[in-house]
N, C-alpha and C positions, 0 to 999 in steps of 0.2 A: 504494500500500500504506500502511496506517495504521501509524504508529509511536506506540503508545499511551504509551510512556514519555516521549517528548517532549511529548505533549499534557498529560500529568499535570504535568510540570515547568512547562510554560507556564502552566497553571492555578494552580499554587502561587505562581508569581511574580506573576501577575495579581492574586491575592488578597493579595499582599505578606506572605506567610507564610514563615517560616523552615523550613529542612530539619529543624532540631531540634524545632520545634513539630509538624511533620508526623510525624516519627519517634515522638514521644511519643504522638500520637493513634493511630498504627498499632501502638503497643507493640512497636517494633523499634529497632534501632540506626540511626544516621545513615548508616552504610555501606550498609545495606540499602536506604535511600531512594535513594541514588545508583545502586545496582544497578537499582532500579525504573526510573529515568530512562533507563537504557540498553536497556531491554527493548522489543523490537518487538511481542511478544505477552505476555499476562499471564493468570494463573489467574483464573477468574471470581469465586471467593470473595474474592480479594484486590481485584479490581476493584470489587466491591460495597462492600467496606470503604472503599476510597479514594473512591468516589463519595459515600458517606455522610459521610465526614470533610470532603470539599471541597464538599459540597452541589452536585455536578454529576453528571449522568447520563452517564457515559462509555460506557455501552452504546449510547446514541443515536448515537454516532460510527459504530459498526459497523452499526447499523440504516440510517443514511443511506448508507453504502457499499453495503449490500445493495440498497437501493432504487435507487440509481444504476445498479448493475450489472443489475438486473432491467429497468430502463428501457432500457438499451442493448440488451439481448437482445431485448426486445419490438420495438425499432425496427431490428433487424438490424445493429446496430453492433458 
């Protein structure tokens, strides 16, 4: 199962960006950013905003998971 909040946090750290910077870009409070990090799922509009801010397509994570599951089904796994 994908934990999108952890992936977002990892990407933010990889880019060496601060939570304050991220909150400013999302126009929210720092506490909201920490809440995002804890989420296993996320609203698509928010995920789009996050993808744009971090210049990473987080939707592709779900697409990869979908393709992996389709492959397993096709191969009887």
